[in-house]
N, C-alpha and C positions, 0 to 999 in steps of 0.2 A: 505493500499499500503506500509506504511513506516517500519513495523518491521522486525525483525528477532528474535524468543523466544528460548532462548537455555534452554533446561531441563536438568540438571546434574542431577545425580546418586542420588545424597544428595543435600538438601536445595533448596530455592525457585528458580523458574525460571527466567531468566534474559532477559532482551530485548536489542537491538540493533538498533537504528533509522538509517534507510538507507535515507539518502538526499545528497548522493554524486553519479555525472555518474558513477564511479567505485567502488565497495567496495570490498577489499580481505580479504577472510576467511582463517585462518590456526593456524598453533601451533606459528610461529614466533611471536616474540612481534611487531615485524614491520607491521603487516597488522591492517586494520580497525576493523577487529572483531576477537579477539583470542579467541579461544577456548580449553582448556586443556583436555587432554585425549588421550588414542591410536589411532592409525589409522589413524593419521592426517597428512598431509603432512606439510613441512614449511610453503606455501602457497597452500592450497589445491584448492579451486575454487574461482570466481570473481563474482559478480552480477553487471551485466551492466542494466543501466536506459537510454532509446533511447527517452526518451520524452513522452511515450505512454506505454509503457511494461517495466517489470524486467526481465531479462534472465538471466540465471544461466549458468555459463559456467565453464569446467575444467580449470585448471592452470597446475597440476602435473598429467600425464598419468596413473602414479602407484595408485593414489588416488582413494577410493570408493565412488560412488555418487550413491545414490538411491532416488528418486522422488517418492513418494507414493508406496514404496516397489518394483519398477522397476528402474534396472539399465539405469544411462542416463549418456550422456558425456556433453549434453547441453539441457534446457530446457524452456520455457516460466513459469514465476511463476505465479499463479494464488492464492486466498485467501486460506488459510487454506493448503497449501500444506506442506507435511511432509518431511522433507529433512534427511536422514542420510551420515553425512560426516564421515567416518572414523567409529568411536565408538559413536561419539556425535550425539542427535537428536535435530534437529532445526524445529521449524515451522516460515512458511512464513505468516504472516498477513497483511492484505489489512486496511487501515485508522483505526488500532486499536490505540488509544489513550491511555495512561497508566495516572493513576493520578498523578500531581506533585510532592506528597510528597513519590509515591512509592520507596522504598530504592532499589528495586531491578532491577530498570531502568537504564542503563550506555547510555551516547552517544558513536554514533560511532566514532566521533573525539575526539581524547585524547584533554584533557584539558576544553573540551565544559562544560558550566556550566551546573548544573541538571535543573536548573529552565528555560532553554530553547528548553527542549523537547517539550513543546507543540507547540512551537512558530515553530520548524522544522517541526512537524506533519501537521501543517495547512499549512506552504509552501509550502511542497511536495504535500498538498492535491489541493492547487491552482494552483500548476506547473502542475498538472494532468489535472486540468478542463482546464488549459490555451492550452496544447496542442490539448486536445480534441477538444476544440476550432478551434486551427489555422488547423486541419487536415478539416475542412469545409470550410477554406478561400482561396480563390485562387489571390486576388489582393494583392499587395503589399503595397498598403496605408492602406487597413483593416487589415493586418498582425500587422504591425506597432502601429497603433492605440489600436487593442487587445491587444498587449504585454506591451504599456505604461500602459494601465486601471489595465492588473495584476500585474505588478509589484509595482505600487503605493499602490495598493490595499495590497500586501504582506508586503512592506518595511515600511508603513508608511510614507512614503514621499508624500509633497504636490505638489511637483512641478517636471515636467521632460520632457526630448525630447531626440530623437533619430536623430543621424546626419549619413550619408554615404556619403562616397566619390562618386563623380560623375562619378569615372568608375568603379562602385561594380559592380561585377561578371562580369566586362571584359575583365579578366585575371590580370595582376600583380597591385595590387595599385599603383599609382605613388605620391608622395609628393603633398600636396596642402591644400586650405583649404576645409574643410568637409562640408557637405550642410544640414540643418536641415528638415527632412522630415517628422517628426510628433513631436508634443509638446502637453502638458498637463498644463494649468493654467499658461501659459507662454504667456505675450503678444507679438503679431507679430513683434513687433519693439522694444522688447527688448535685443533681440540679436543681432549680425551682423551689416550688411551695408543695411538692406533691402532686400539684395536678398537670403537672408537664410543662406549664408556663413557665420561662424564665425571664428575667429581666439582666442583660447582659452589655456591656459597652462597647464589646469589640463586634456582636451581632447587630446591635442598634447601630453601629457606624456603616455595617455593610448592608444593613435595609434602607435607610435613609438615603446614602451616596448611590446604591445601585451598583458599587464596586468592589471586588475582590479585594482582601487583605491580608499582609503577611506580617508576623510578629515575631523576631528570629531570637528575642531572649524577654520571654513573656513575663516572668518573674520579676525581672529588673527593669521593665518598660516602664518608664516615668509615667505614659498615658493610660497604659492598660494592664498595670502589673495588679490593680485594685479589681480587674473585671471579676463578676462572678465566678466564669467558667473556668479563670485561670486559679481562680485562689482554690475552688473547691476540686479542682483536677490536678494541681500543681503542675501545670503545663509549661514546659520550656520552650516549644516550638508550636507555633500556630497557624494556620489557613482557614480562610473563611470565604468563600465565593456567594454571591445571590442567584435565587431561582427566579428568573424572570418570566413571566406569562402575558403575552400580549402587550408588552410594555409596560407592566406594571410586577413592582417584586414583590413575591408572595411568599417567600421563605429565605432560608441559607441553608449551604452545605459547611458543615465545621468540623476541622480535623485537628488533630495534636497529637505532640510528643512529649512525656514528661522526663525523657532521659538526655535526649541530645538537643543543645542550643544550636541555632543557626541549621536546622535539618533541612528547611525548604528553600528552594530557588526559584528564581521567576518563572523557570521554563516550567517548573512542576504549579505553579499558580495558573499559568497557561495552561495547562494540562485540565486542571480541577474545575477552569472555568468553563472548559469545552464540555467535560463529564456533566457539569450543573446546567449548561443550555441543553445539550442533547436530553437528560432526564426531565428536565422543564416540558420540553415537547412532548415528550411521550407521557409523562404525567398528566399534562393539560387533555392529550386525546384521550387516555385513560378514563378521566374524568368525564369527558364530554362523549364518552361512549357509554360510560356508568348511568349517565343523566338519561341519555336517547332510550337506555334498555330500561332504564325506570319508566320513561315517558310512554314507551310502548306498551309495557305491562298495565301503565294503568287505564291506557286506551284500551287493551283488548278488555281488560275487567269491565269499563265502562260498555264497551260493544257487547259485553253477553246478555245487558237487559234491554238491548235494542237491536239484537241480531235473529232474524227469524231464518235458519239457515246460513244463505248467503245474502241474504236480503236485510238490508239497513233501515228501521223507520221506527220511529217514536211517535209520531203525530196520531191523533187519532185515526184519519181515513185510511193509514197504513195498518192500525190495529186492526181496523175492520177487515182489511183485505188478509191479514192474517188469520183471522177468526174465520172467514169463509175458506180460505186454504185448508185449515187444518180438519174441517169438517167434509170437504169435497175430494180430500187427496185418497184417502182410503176407500172410495167406490170407484165405478168403473163409469160414472156418467160423464159425459162429452163438456168441455169448459171452454168458454168463449173469453179472451183477455184482450181487453180494451182499451186505450190509451194513446196518448201522443206518443212521435216517435224518440225512441230513446230513455222510455220511462223503466223498463227492464222488464219488460214481456216474457223474453225468454228465459231469464232467470225464474219468473213466477212456474211456466211450464217446468222447468227441471225440478223445481221444488217439489211440486204435484208430483213429478214421476219418481223422484226420491223418496216421498213418503207415501208411497201407494203399495199394492201387494204387488205390482208389476217391476218394482226397483231393481230387481236381480233382471231383469229383460232389458232389451236395447230400447235408447232414447234417441229417436230420429227425427231430424230437421230438415224442412224442406220449405224453402222461401217461393213462395207461389208468384211474387212480383220478380224475380230474377231469372226466371227460365222462361226463353223463347216459347211464344204459344203453341208452334209446332212440335215443341219436344215435351209438354210438359205433361201430355198423358203417357208418355214414355215412361218419364220419371216415376210418375205415380203407380203406374200399375204395371211396368214393365214390357217388354218387345219378346216376340219370337224370332227367330232368325229368318231375314228374309221380307219381315213386314212393311219395310221401307226403303228407300236407297240410303245404303250405309249401316244397316242391320246386319252385320256378319256374323252374329252370333247372339243367341237369345238370353237376355240378361232380365232378371227380377227387377221389380221397382220398390220404391221408398215402402208400398203397402206391407209387402212379403218382406223387405228387412226388421220392418218394427213388428211381425208377427210376436206374440206373446210380451210385447212391451207399449212404448207411447210412441204416437206419431204426431208431432207438433208442426201444424200447418201455418207458419209466420206469413203475415200478409195477404190473407184470405181473401180480402176484398179485391185482390188483383187478378181472382182466377177468371178465366171467360165464361163465358155463359155456358156453352157448350160441354165444357169440363165440369161445370157445377152439378149439372144431370147425371153424370156418370158417376161423380162423388157421392152423390146423394145417395145414389143406389148402392156402391160400396158400403154405407155407412150404415143402411137400412139393413142389407142382406148378410154383410159380413163376408161377401165373395167378391173377386175381382177378376177381371179378364186381359190377360197379356194382349197388348197391339198385335193385331194380325192372328189372333188365337179364339177358338171359340171354347176351350173348356177354361169354366171356372176354378179358381184356386180359393179355398178359404182362408180368410186371416183372422184373428184374434187380437184386435188392438184395440189402445184406447185412445181418442182424438183429443187433443187440445188445440185450438185454434187462437190466433191472434191479429189483429188489425187496427190500422189507427184510424180508420175511416168509421164512420158512423153510418152502419149497414142500414137502418131504417129511412135512411134517405137514399141508400142506392136503390133499394128496393121500391120505393116510389120514383126514382128514374128507371126503373127498370134493368138496372145493371146487377143485381144480385138476386137472387132466387127465395122467395120467402119461406117455401118449406125447406131450402137449406139450412136458412138463416133459426129457425126453430129446432133442426136438428143439433144444428152446434152449440147453440145458446141455451142450452139447459139449464146451467148456472154462468152467471156472466162476473167476472172479477174487473172491475175499473179501477186501473192505476193512478193515481192524481198526477197532474203535474207537478215537476219540482218546485215552482213558484207558489203552489198551494201548501206545502210539508212545514212550512214555518224553519225552526231549527235543525230539521233534518238534513238539510243541503251543508251546515256547517259539520254534521258528525260524519257524513257522505265524505266531504273533502277532506277530513283528518284522516279517515280510512283509505280512500284512494292514493294519497299522499304516501303514506304508511307503506302501503302494497307497491307502488311504483316506485320508490325510492329505492327500495331494496332491489327490484328489479333491473332498475336503470344505473344501479350503482353509484346514485346519487347524493351528496355530502346535505342536502337541505334536508332540515329536521323539523320543519313546520313554518306557520303562516304569521305575518306581521298581524297586530290586531285590525291595523287599516285593511287588510285582504281580507281578512274574515268580516268586516262590516260589508265591503265591497262584495265579497261573495253571497252575504246575506241578503242584500239588496238587489243583486243583479234576477234580471228574468228570466235565463235560462232558458229560452226556446227550445233550444235541443236536449234538454233535462239533463240526466246523468251522462248518458252520453258526450254530449258537449262539456260538461263538466270534468269529466274524465278524461277528454282530450285536453282540454285547455291545461289541468295540471300536468299530464305527462311532456305536454311541449314546452311548458315553463320549469318544469325539472331538468329537462335537455338543456334549455338555454341557459338558467339561471347559474350566475356562479359566487351568491352568498349561501351563508346557512339557512335562511328562512326566505319564503316566498314572498314579494311585495304585490302591490295594488298593479306597477309596471309588469310584472311578471307574467300576471293573468291576465294583462291587457283590460283590466277594469278600470282604466283610471278615469275621473270625471273629464270628459270633454269641455273646452271652456266656449265663449261665445262663439261660434262662427261667423264668418265674415259673409257679407252678403256676394251671393254670384249671380251671374244672369241664370236665368230660366233654364236655358237648355243644358248649362253645367251642371246646375243644382237637380237636375233631371238625371244625369247621366251619374252623378256621386251617388242618390238614392238606389239606383238599379244597381250601381256595383255594388254597396253595402248589403242591401237585398238578397242580391241572389246569393252572395258569399255567404249568407245568413243561413239560407234554407238548404244549401249544399252544404253546410255543415251541421245543420239537422239531421240530413240525411246522410251522413257521414260519409261524405264525397262521393255519392251515388250521384251522377249526372243524368241518368235515365230517369230517376224518381225525381229529382229535381226539376227536369224538362216538363214531367207529368203535370208535377205540383205547380209551376207556372205557368201550364196550359200553353206552352209553346215547342216547336220540333227540336229535336236532342243535338240536331246540327247548330242550332240557335246559341244553345250552352258550349258547345264548342269554339264558334267563332269566337263567343265573349271571351272565352278562357284564353284563346291564343290572343285577343287585343289587350289582356289584363299580360300576357307574358310580355309582348312585345307593344306598348303603348304607342301612341302617334301622337304628337301634340296637337296636330289640328282634330284631331278625333272629337266626333261629339255626337250626344244622342242616343248610346248605351245600347242595351237590350230592352228589345220590345217587351212589354209586359203584357199581362192578358187585359183584354178591353171587354166592357161589356156586351160588345155586339155579337159575341160568340165564336170568331173566328180567330180569336188566341194571339190576333197582333195589333197595336196602335197603328194608325194609317196616318 
């Protein structure tokens, strides 16, 4: 891990030890590693150590960087990587320990004694091992104890302890006595008042300044000889480094030796600071993970009282849905589920099947609005070989596949009239005929149908058979739209975020209060499907730990400017079409049908959206009252 080897055109190679979190490389004398030669910027690159890996990053965009012969702007370094920085050739070496007396080895820190190189290398090795171990630890106490063991080992200290402020990770730290959270070779009653809290001048200095501190001869030091820890532990050498989280000092790492004066050098304090920084980061992650786990468990407990299978709802209208569902599930009667698009009708159908006596049988779904009219009969009832062009083999339909189970007919209102007759016969007689066959086949199925149309109005218009309607609508379950379900929308939003954040590996943990208020106020014309899609999109795009109003695209629009009538009409049509398209989950054919226009009009409109023309005006024709589907 710790060396950069520079190979000059003449002379022997020189090595530079990497033990700092950030090592700068360039031609200027102020860099940690100074390389002479052409092609190098003043500060060319920097090497960042994150506690686990060494990462090379550009500093000057004009500087050329080659890693193993390939141009890079940033790269994770591995053992024996060859770097070309300008005209300089450098090799990155992991765990390469040069001999103490090698004259070519230089310390990366100006003024560092040559004899400490081995100590640096050993320290960085142990820091790497410490980081590897911490990546597998999840509990705060284990992290603190592992940190103490590693620090005592690498510094030669005999005693140590870790202190944390009581409000660590809870926001900005407030003044107060820190509490010992872990200790090594220190008696429990040696410090403080028995509660774990201590008042110590060395610790106080580090907490106040946020800077590490060395006391070489603590018992004789004029400033710190009366320090509580020095007196109690009779320490001769002391080091103390701050633990920092999000810019706030939340504790300190304290080590000491009671036998040797001047034990600790500046290089050891640097290593202690790096240990403390790495531990602070992992400790913060562990604390956040613990909080997230607690929130998830709390949400799961809350949902137990609000969940009916996979369906969530506490409003009175949903409680009525659950009551009906529980009663009809164990029977074999047909159920018609109605409600707007996106309200979760298929979830209801699946829950009916799961709670029925047919739960071990198949659950087959067919979307009556998504299959071409000339193929839907074959999809429902199957066909025999040669029944029509392309029927190269006999195939069963959905009715046969659902035998001994449940057949869910989604969008039943889209079924053509001629198929409605055959469907009615199949439901009445429980037999079906494959296309091209005269032999009946018995089926034992339960029918659950769903539609977002008002079938009573379709009957009046003559587009749906009344006898089929009564056959399907033995029990009707109406799903209320999301806008009428009160606080259910907030519960659903939290549940959807918890589900999809894990699936999408997102770091988002929740919503801001403003986002929850906006979710509650929004109309949600696309109902749960629209809410789910909006949350998934926000999880992918958001770079913060919480979703805000802007992430959900629910910000309140300001007062709009006055536009020409044609432009205003175009903008309205664009928004309206996109809204309907979202409600239909991107289904362009269904969108065209709902808007009463030809599907090609939707395609042309979307093409114009993808390639807008400055002079374009007018937008998409909307349905007119004259019945032809277009404005003239």
